[in-house]
N, CA, C and O atoms as CSV, one atom per row, in Angstrom:
chain,resi,resn,atom,element,x,y,z
A,1,PRO,N,N,-5.263,-33.318,39.181
A,1,PRO,CA,C,-4.569,-32.498,38.207
A,1,PRO,C,C,-5.415,-32.109,37.075
A,1,PRO,O,O,-5.584,-30.981,36.610
A,2,ASN,N,N,-5.913,-33.214,36.713
A,2,ASN,CA,C,-6.771,-33.047,35.217
A,2,ASN,C,C,-7.925,-32.093,35.454
A,2,ASN,O,O,-8.163,-31.319,34.527
A,3,GLY,N,N,-8.834,-32.000,36.758
A,3,GLY,CA,C,-9.723,-31.136,36.789
A,3,GLY,C,C,-9.241,-29.630,36.871
A,3,GLY,O,O,-9.992,-28.731,36.494
A,4,PHE,N,N,-7.888,-29.349,37.405
A,4,PHE,CA,C,-7.188,-28.098,37.512
A,4,PHE,C,C,-7.003,-27.716,36.197
A,4,PHE,O,O,-7.378,-26.620,35.781
A,5,ARG,N,N,-6.369,-28.667,35.413
A,5,ARG,CA,C,-5.942,-28.422,33.939
A,5,ARG,C,C,-7.105,-27.724,33.050
A,5,ARG,O,O,-7.072,-26.626,32.494
A,6,ALA,N,N,-8.298,-28.830,33.088
A,6,ALA,CA,C,-9.509,-28.268,32.379
A,6,ALA,C,C,-10.001,-27.036,32.918
A,6,ALA,O,O,-10.359,-26.201,32.086
A,7,ALA,N,N,-10.099,-26.733,34.168
A,7,ALA,CA,C,-10.459,-25.410,34.530
A,7,ALA,C,C,-9.564,-24.279,34.157
A,7,ALA,O,O,-10.085,-23.178,33.980
A,8,MET,N,N,-8.172,-24.434,34.005
A,8,MET,CA,C,-7.012,-23.388,33.562
A,8,MET,C,C,-7.495,-23.430,31.893
A,8,MET,O,O,-7.624,-22.344,31.328
A,9,TYR,N,N,-7.717,-24.511,31.237
A,9,TYR,CA,C,-8.026,-24.494,29.984
A,9,TYR,C,C,-9.206,-23.532,29.585
A,9,TYR,O,O,-9.132,-22.629,28.752
A,10,LEU,N,N,-10.191,-23.851,30.249
A,10,LEU,CA,C,-11.540,-23.243,29.990
A,10,LEU,C,C,-11.381,-21.651,30.284
A,10,LEU,O,O,-11.900,-20.761,29.610
A,11,LEU,N,N,-10.621,-21.489,31.339
A,11,LEU,CA,C,-10.226,-19.740,31.724
A,11,LEU,C,C,-9.568,-19.066,30.483
A,11,LEU,O,O,-9.770,-17.942,30.023
A,12,ALA,N,N,-8.676,-20.111,30.038
A,12,ALA,CA,C,-7.692,-19.336,28.922
A,12,ALA,C,C,-8.341,-19.273,27.575
A,12,ALA,O,O,-7.919,-18.482,26.732
A,13,LEU,N,N,-9.479,-20.174,27.303
A,13,LEU,CA,C,-10.257,-20.058,26.035
A,13,LEU,C,C,-11.067,-18.973,26.372
A,13,LEU,O,O,-11.002,-18.010,25.607
A,14,LEU,N,N,-11.864,-18.891,27.398
A,14,LEU,CA,C,-12.844,-17.529,27.833
A,14,LEU,C,C,-12.026,-16.055,27.435
A,14,LEU,O,O,-12.460,-15.114,26.770
A,15,TYR,N,N,-10.826,-16.201,28.024
A,15,TYR,CA,C,-9.817,-15.083,27.926
A,15,TYR,C,C,-9.659,-14.759,26.245
A,15,TYR,O,O,-9.826,-13.646,25.746
A,16,LEU,N,N,-9.382,-15.710,25.678
A,16,LEU,CA,C,-8.980,-15.559,24.521
A,16,LEU,C,C,-10.285,-15.047,23.521
A,16,LEU,O,O,-10.209,-14.186,22.644
A,17,PHE,N,N,-11.400,-15.767,23.881
A,17,PHE,CA,C,-12.636,-15.208,23.292
A,17,PHE,C,C,-12.904,-13.886,23.439
A,17,PHE,O,O,-13.394,-13.198,22.543
A,18,LEU,N,N,-12.519,-13.371,24.850
A,18,LEU,CA,C,-13.034,-11.950,25.155
A,18,LEU,C,C,-11.978,-11.042,24.370
A,18,LEU,O,O,-12.267,-9.859,24.190
A,19,GLY,N,N,-10.770,-11.547,23.898
A,19,GLY,CA,C,-9.847,-10.803,23.019
A,19,GLY,C,C,-10.293,-10.675,21.827
A,19,GLY,O,O,-10.173,-9.554,21.333
A,20,VAL,N,N,-10.857,-11.623,21.100
A,20,VAL,CA,C,-11.496,-11.775,19.844
A,20,VAL,C,C,-12.545,-10.958,19.714
A,20,VAL,O,O,-12.679,-10.224,18.734
A,21,ASN,N,N,-13.397,-11.016,20.711
A,21,ASN,CA,C,-14.718,-9.877,20.963
A,21,ASN,C,C,-14.215,-8.629,20.803
A,21,ASN,O,O,-14.647,-7.865,19.940
A,22,ILE,N,N,-13.138,-8.287,21.731
A,22,ILE,CA,C,-12.756,-6.707,21.701
A,22,ILE,C,C,-12.195,-6.220,20.187
A,22,ILE,O,O,-12.306,-5.126,19.634
A,23,ILE,N,N,-11.679,-7.212,19.827
A,23,ILE,CA,C,-10.934,-6.937,18.262
A,23,ILE,C,C,-11.899,-6.839,17.181
A,23,ILE,O,O,-11.791,-6.021,16.267
A,24,ALA,N,N,-13.000,-7.821,17.310
A,24,ALA,CA,C,-13.972,-7.626,16.417
A,24,ALA,C,C,-14.808,-6.365,16.381
A,24,ALA,O,O,-15.182,-5.821,15.342
A,25,ASP,N,N,-15.124,-5.860,17.884
A,25,ASP,CA,C,-15.801,-4.841,18.193
A,25,ASP,C,C,-15.459,-3.638,17.571
A,25,ASP,O,O,-16.189,-2.857,16.960
A,26,LYS,N,N,-13.939,-3.568,17.862
A,26,LYS,CA,C,-13.013,-2.477,17.366
A,26,LYS,C,C,-13.085,-2.417,15.591
A,26,LYS,O,O,-13.170,-1.342,14.998
A,27,PHE,N,N,-13.048,-3.369,15.085
A,27,PHE,CA,C,-13.021,-3.584,13.554
A,27,PHE,C,C,-14.312,-3.040,12.950
A,27,PHE,O,O,-14.407,-2.239,12.020
A,28,VAL,N,N,-15.317,-3.638,13.669
A,28,VAL,CA,C,-16.731,-3.144,13.192
A,28,VAL,C,C,-16.908,-1.502,13.282
A,28,VAL,O,O,-17.282,-0.830,12.320
A,29,ALA,N,N,-16.617,-1.014,14.441
A,29,ALA,CA,C,-16.706,0.213,14.658
A,29,ALA,C,C,-15.887,1.210,13.615
A,29,ALA,O,O,-16.365,2.283,13.245
A,30,GLY,N,N,-14.667,0.747,13.213
A,30,GLY,CA,C,-13.759,1.336,12.314
A,30,GLY,C,C,-14.601,1.166,10.900
A,30,GLY,O,O,-14.697,2.137,10.149
A,31,ILE,N,N,-15.152,0.014,10.597
A,31,ILE,CA,C,-15.973,-0.035,9.392
A,31,ILE,C,C,-17.047,0.990,9.390
A,31,ILE,O,O,-17.218,1.580,8.323
A,32,GLU,N,N,-17.806,1.308,10.408
A,32,GLU,CA,C,-18.943,2.040,10.401
A,32,GLU,C,C,-18.175,3.458,10.340
A,32,GLU,O,O,-19.029,4.267,9.980
A,33,VAL,N,N,-17.215,3.975,10.489
A,33,VAL,CA,C,-16.670,5.217,10.601
A,33,VAL,C,C,-16.373,5.375,9.336
A,33,VAL,O,O,-16.873,6.332,8.744
A,34,ILE,N,N,-15.522,4.498,8.665
A,34,ILE,CA,C,-15.285,4.710,7.236
A,34,ILE,C,C,-16.387,4.862,6.043
A,34,ILE,O,O,-16.369,5.604,5.061
A,35,THR,N,N,-17.280,3.978,6.434
A,35,THR,CA,C,-18.610,3.747,5.540
A,35,THR,C,C,-19.537,5.015,5.682
A,35,THR,O,O,-20.215,5.377,4.720
A,36,SER,N,N,-19.566,5.727,6.954
A,36,SER,CA,C,-20.506,6.565,7.170
A,36,SER,C,C,-20.081,8.044,6.550
A,36,SER,O,O,-20.920,8.944,6.554
A,37,GLN,N,N,-18.823,8.253,6.047
A,37,GLN,CA,C,-18.381,9.298,5.681
A,37,GLN,C,C,-19.247,10.011,4.489
A,37,GLN,O,O,-19.513,9.346,3.487
A,38,LYS,N,N,-19.685,11.372,4.603
A,38,LYS,CA,C,-20.431,12.092,3.564
A,38,LYS,C,C,-19.501,13.090,3.259
A,38,LYS,O,O,-18.521,13.394,3.939
A,39,LYS,N,N,-19.958,13.721,1.907
A,39,LYS,CA,C,-19.456,14.767,1.238
A,39,LYS,C,C,-20.376,15.727,0.823
A,39,LYS,O,O,-21.471,15.248,0.526
A,40,ARG,N,N,-20.267,16.969,0.707
A,40,ARG,CA,C,-21.133,18.284,0.254
A,40,ARG,C,C,-20.785,18.135,-1.224
A,40,ARG,O,O,-19.575,18.159,-1.454
A,41,VAL,N,N,-21.633,17.979,-2.323
A,41,VAL,CA,C,-21.432,18.559,-3.483
A,41,VAL,C,C,-22.514,19.383,-4.180
A,41,VAL,O,O,-23.573,19.488,-3.562
A,42,ARG,N,N,-22.423,19.944,-5.293
A,42,ARG,CA,C,-23.214,20.975,-6.038
A,42,ARG,C,C,-23.847,20.383,-7.011
A,42,ARG,O,O,-23.165,19.804,-7.856
A,43,GLN,N,N,-24.981,20.385,-7.103
A,43,GLN,CA,C,-25.762,19.682,-8.339
A,43,GLN,C,C,-25.541,20.567,-9.579
A,43,GLN,O,O,-25.809,21.765,-9.481
A,44,LYS,N,N,-25.102,20.102,-10.665
A,44,LYS,CA,C,-25.141,20.910,-11.691
A,44,LYS,C,C,-26.238,21.456,-12.108
A,44,LYS,O,O,-26.219,22.677,-12.269
A,45,SER,N,N,-27.529,20.678,-12.404
A,45,SER,CA,C,-28.611,21.107,-12.958
A,45,SER,C,C,-29.195,22.171,-12.099
A,45,SER,O,O,-29.761,23.079,-12.708
A,46,THR,N,N,-29.164,22.239,-10.703
A,46,THR,CA,C,-29.988,23.047,-9.942
A,46,THR,C,C,-29.199,24.118,-9.124
A,46,THR,O,O,-29.634,25.211,-8.761
A,47,GLY,N,N,-27.737,23.506,-8.863
A,47,GLY,CA,C,-27.149,24.748,-8.305
A,47,GLY,C,C,-26.968,24.455,-6.778
A,47,GLY,O,O,-26.049,24.956,-6.130
A,48,ARG,N,N,-27.961,23.561,-6.215
A,48,ARG,CA,C,-28.046,23.242,-4.826
A,48,ARG,C,C,-27.076,22.419,-4.138
A,48,ARG,O,O,-26.801,21.359,-4.699
A,49,VAL,N,N,-26.456,22.697,-2.963
A,49,VAL,CA,C,-25.584,21.714,-2.343
A,49,VAL,C,C,-26.279,20.627,-1.701
A,49,VAL,O,O,-27.280,20.793,-1.003
A,50,VAL,N,N,-25.769,19.569,-1.929
A,50,VAL,CA,C,-26.711,18.434,-1.194
A,50,VAL,C,C,-25.434,17.404,-0.766
A,50,VAL,O,O,-24.365,17.208,-1.344
A,51,THR,N,N,-25.881,16.931,0.256
A,51,THR,CA,C,-24.933,15.956,1.121
A,51,THR,C,C,-25.109,14.458,0.580
A,51,THR,O,O,-26.170,13.842,0.679
A,52,VAL,N,N,-24.167,14.044,0.106
A,52,VAL,CA,C,-24.370,12.472,-0.555
A,52,VAL,C,C,-23.123,11.720,0.390
A,52,VAL,O,O,-22.239,12.265,1.051
A,53,ALA,N,N,-23.421,10.211,0.181
A,53,ALA,CA,C,-22.710,9.370,0.989
A,53,ALA,C,C,-21.460,9.047,0.105
A,53,ALA,O,O,-21.624,8.751,-1.078
A,54,VAL,N,N,-19.960,9.111,0.777
A,54,VAL,CA,C,-18.769,8.616,0.005
A,54,VAL,C,C,-18.886,7.025,-0.278
A,54,VAL,O,O,-18.414,6.647,-1.350
A,55,TRP,N,N,-19.330,6.284,0.374
A,55,TRP,CA,C,-19.210,4.840,0.185
A,55,TRP,C,C,-20.631,4.431,0.095
A,55,TRP,O,O,-21.471,4.841,0.896
A,56,ASN,N,N,-20.939,3.500,-1.026
A,56,ASN,CA,C,-22.316,2.755,-0.956
A,56,ASN,C,C,-22.074,1.656,0.247
A,56,ASN,O,O,-21.265,0.729,0.283
A,57,GLY,N,N,-22.947,2.029,1.118
A,57,GLY,CA,C,-22.817,1.016,2.383
A,57,GLY,C,C,-23.037,-0.565,2.196
A,57,GLY,O,O,-22.615,-1.348,3.046
A,58,THR,N,N,-23.609,-0.929,1.230
A,58,THR,CA,C,-23.720,-2.350,1.064
A,58,THR,C,C,-22.554,-3.037,0.536
A,58,THR,O,O,-22.124,-4.126,0.916
A,59,VAL,N,N,-21.970,-2.105,-0.609
A,59,VAL,CA,C,-20.746,-2.609,-1.372
A,59,VAL,C,C,-19.681,-2.768,-0.193
A,59,VAL,O,O,-19.264,-3.859,0.195
A,60,ALA,N,N,-19.273,-1.447,0.356
A,60,ALA,CA,C,-18.435,-1.409,1.383
A,60,ALA,C,C,-18.262,-2.491,2.568
A,60,ALA,O,O,-17.203,-2.934,3.013
A,61,ASN,N,N,-19.592,-2.802,2.965
A,61,ASN,CA,C,-19.605,-3.779,3.972
A,61,ASN,C,C,-19.368,-5.224,3.553
A,61,ASN,O,O,-18.809,-5.991,4.337
A,62,LEU,N,N,-19.814,-5.671,2.213
A,62,LEU,CA,C,-19.644,-6.794,1.513
A,62,LEU,C,C,-18.167,-6.825,1.417
A,62,LEU,O,O,-17.639,-7.855,1.838
A,63,THR,N,N,-17.453,-5.965,0.981
A,63,THR,CA,C,-16.187,-6.027,0.498
A,63,THR,C,C,-15.329,-6.190,1.942
A,63,THR,O,O,-14.688,-7.231,2.092
A,64,LEU,N,N,-15.318,-5.454,2.706
A,64,LEU,CA,C,-14.498,-5.504,4.077
A,64,LEU,C,C,-15.020,-6.945,4.598
A,64,LEU,O,O,-14.101,-7.674,4.970
A,65,MET,N,N,-16.253,-7.468,4.690
A,65,MET,CA,C,-16.459,-8.821,5.114
A,65,MET,C,C,-15.750,-10.010,4.304
A,65,MET,O,O,-15.353,-11.050,4.831
A,66,ALA,N,N,-15.668,-9.747,3.165
A,66,ALA,CA,C,-15.066,-10.685,2.186
A,66,ALA,C,C,-13.311,-10.655,2.768
A,66,ALA,O,O,-12.649,-11.686,2.895
A,67,LEU,N,N,-12.890,-9.543,3.006
A,67,LEU,CA,C,-11.464,-9.382,3.341
A,67,LEU,C,C,-11.269,-10.053,4.590
A,67,LEU,O,O,-10.371,-10.874,4.778
A,68,GLY,N,N,-12.195,-9.668,5.524
A,68,GLY,CA,C,-12.076,-10.394,6.975
A,68,GLY,C,C,-12.225,-11.846,6.765
A,68,GLY,O,O,-11.395,-12.523,7.372
A,69,SER,N,N,-13.104,-12.498,6.034
A,69,SER,CA,C,-13.309,-13.740,6.102
A,69,SER,C,C,-12.053,-14.543,5.295
A,69,SER,O,O,-11.990,-15.768,5.395
A,70,SER,N,N,-11.116,-13.841,4.536
A,70,SER,CA,C,-10.073,-14.155,3.987
A,70,SER,C,C,-8.863,-13.853,4.714
A,70,SER,O,O,-7.813,-14.436,4.446
A,71,ALA,N,N,-8.934,-13.108,5.482
A,71,ALA,CA,C,-7.543,-12.760,6.175
A,71,ALA,C,C,-6.751,-13.861,6.598
A,71,ALA,O,O,-5.547,-13.637,6.472
A,72,PRO,N,N,-7.103,-15.227,7.161
A,72,PRO,CA,C,-6.364,-16.170,7.634
A,72,PRO,C,C,-5.331,-16.513,6.463
A,72,PRO,O,O,-4.123,-16.681,6.629
A,73,GLU,N,N,-6.045,-16.591,5.205
A,73,GLU,CA,C,-5.584,-17.167,3.942
A,73,GLU,C,C,-4.548,-16.260,3.565
A,73,GLU,O,O,-3.488,-16.648,3.075
A,74,ILE,N,N,-4.851,-14.953,3.799
A,74,ILE,CA,C,-3.803,-13.743,3.242
A,74,ILE,C,C,-2.798,-13.848,4.185
A,74,ILE,O,O,-1.675,-13.909,3.684
A,75,LEU,N,N,-2.842,-13.886,5.330
A,75,LEU,CA,C,-1.956,-13.740,6.651
A,75,LEU,C,C,-1.004,-15.050,6.236
A,75,LEU,O,O,0.214,-14.883,6.182
A,76,LEU,N,N,-1.518,-16.198,5.978
A,76,LEU,CA,C,-0.281,-17.221,5.554
A,76,LEU,C,C,0.299,-17.060,4.296
A,76,LEU,O,O,1.336,-17.691,4.090
A,77,SER,N,N,-0.134,-16.373,3.440
A,77,SER,CA,C,0.588,-16.203,2.259
A,77,SER,C,C,1.564,-15.134,2.343
A,77,SER,O,O,2.566,-15.101,1.629
A,78,VAL,N,N,1.263,-14.227,3.247
A,78,VAL,CA,C,2.336,-13.151,3.499
A,78,VAL,C,C,3.320,-13.697,4.128
A,78,VAL,O,O,4.466,-13.330,3.868
A,79,ILE,N,N,3.073,-14.688,5.085
A,79,ILE,CA,C,4.177,-15.350,6.066
A,79,ILE,C,C,5.171,-15.985,5.300
A,79,ILE,O,O,6.392,-15.866,5.406
A,80,GLU,N,N,4.343,-16.856,4.310
A,80,GLU,CA,C,5.252,-17.655,3.399
A,80,GLU,C,C,6.303,-17.064,2.412
A,80,GLU,O,O,7.427,-17.452,2.097
A,81,THR,N,N,5.415,-15.792,1.960
A,81,THR,CA,C,6.346,-14.982,1.097
A,81,THR,C,C,7.491,-14.323,1.859
A,81,THR,O,O,8.582,-14.259,1.293
A,82,VAL,N,N,7.369,-13.896,2.916
A,82,VAL,CA,C,8.377,-13.179,3.750
A,82,VAL,C,C,9.313,-14.122,4.161
A,82,VAL,O,O,10.508,-13.853,4.036
A,83,GLY,N,N,8.913,-15.319,4.693
A,83,GLY,CA,C,9.820,-16.378,5.286
A,83,GLY,C,C,10.646,-17.070,3.762
A,83,GLY,O,O,11.785,-17.535,3.802
A,84,GLY,N,N,9.986,-17.020,2.772
A,84,GLY,CA,C,10.689,-17.464,1.680
A,84,GLY,C,C,11.721,-16.300,1.054
A,84,GLY,O,O,12.007,-16.364,-0.142
A,85,GLY,N,N,12.161,-15.447,1.729
A,85,GLY,CA,C,12.729,-14.279,1.062
A,85,GLY,C,C,12.156,-13.781,-0.163
A,85,GLY,O,O,12.799,-13.677,-1.208
A,86,PHE,N,N,10.751,-13.427,-0.007
A,86,PHE,CA,C,10.206,-12.908,-1.105
A,86,PHE,C,C,9.927,-13.659,-2.554
A,86,PHE,O,O,9.616,-13.122,-3.617
A,87,HIS,N,N,10.125,-15.008,-2.287
A,87,HIS,CA,C,9.840,-15.749,-3.575
A,87,HIS,C,C,8.949,-16.777,-3.246
A,87,HIS,O,O,9.158,-17.665,-2.420
A,88,SER,N,N,7.692,-16.577,-4.100
A,88,SER,CA,C,6.398,-17.357,-3.686
A,88,SER,C,C,6.492,-18.460,-4.543
A,88,SER,O,O,7.186,-18.494,-5.559
A,89,GLY,N,N,5.719,-19.442,-4.080
A,89,GLY,CA,C,5.727,-20.778,-4.763
A,89,GLY,C,C,6.859,-21.431,-4.087
A,89,GLY,O,O,7.572,-21.023,-3.169
A,90,ASP,N,N,6.868,-23.073,-5.068
A,90,ASP,CA,C,7.923,-23.984,-4.866
A,90,ASP,C,C,9.437,-23.421,-5.247
A,90,ASP,O,O,10.420,-24.148,-5.102
């Protein structure tokens, strides 16, 4: 029985890691779509139309990385607030 339990536990663990991998892959693809946006602007000095990035890639990636690493704390705070009838604290 213990060998079967261990095998089932490992299979469930691998299945969950696969799910995390898929979600993280979609999250990173979404970040790339958002941060790769560009727009065309006309330069005032020359009158030429140039294409510029909407987002600074470094700042956008660092901001989203900080949000992603803080997600568990943010989620727990939201659960506590909603569960407490929208009254935070003690």
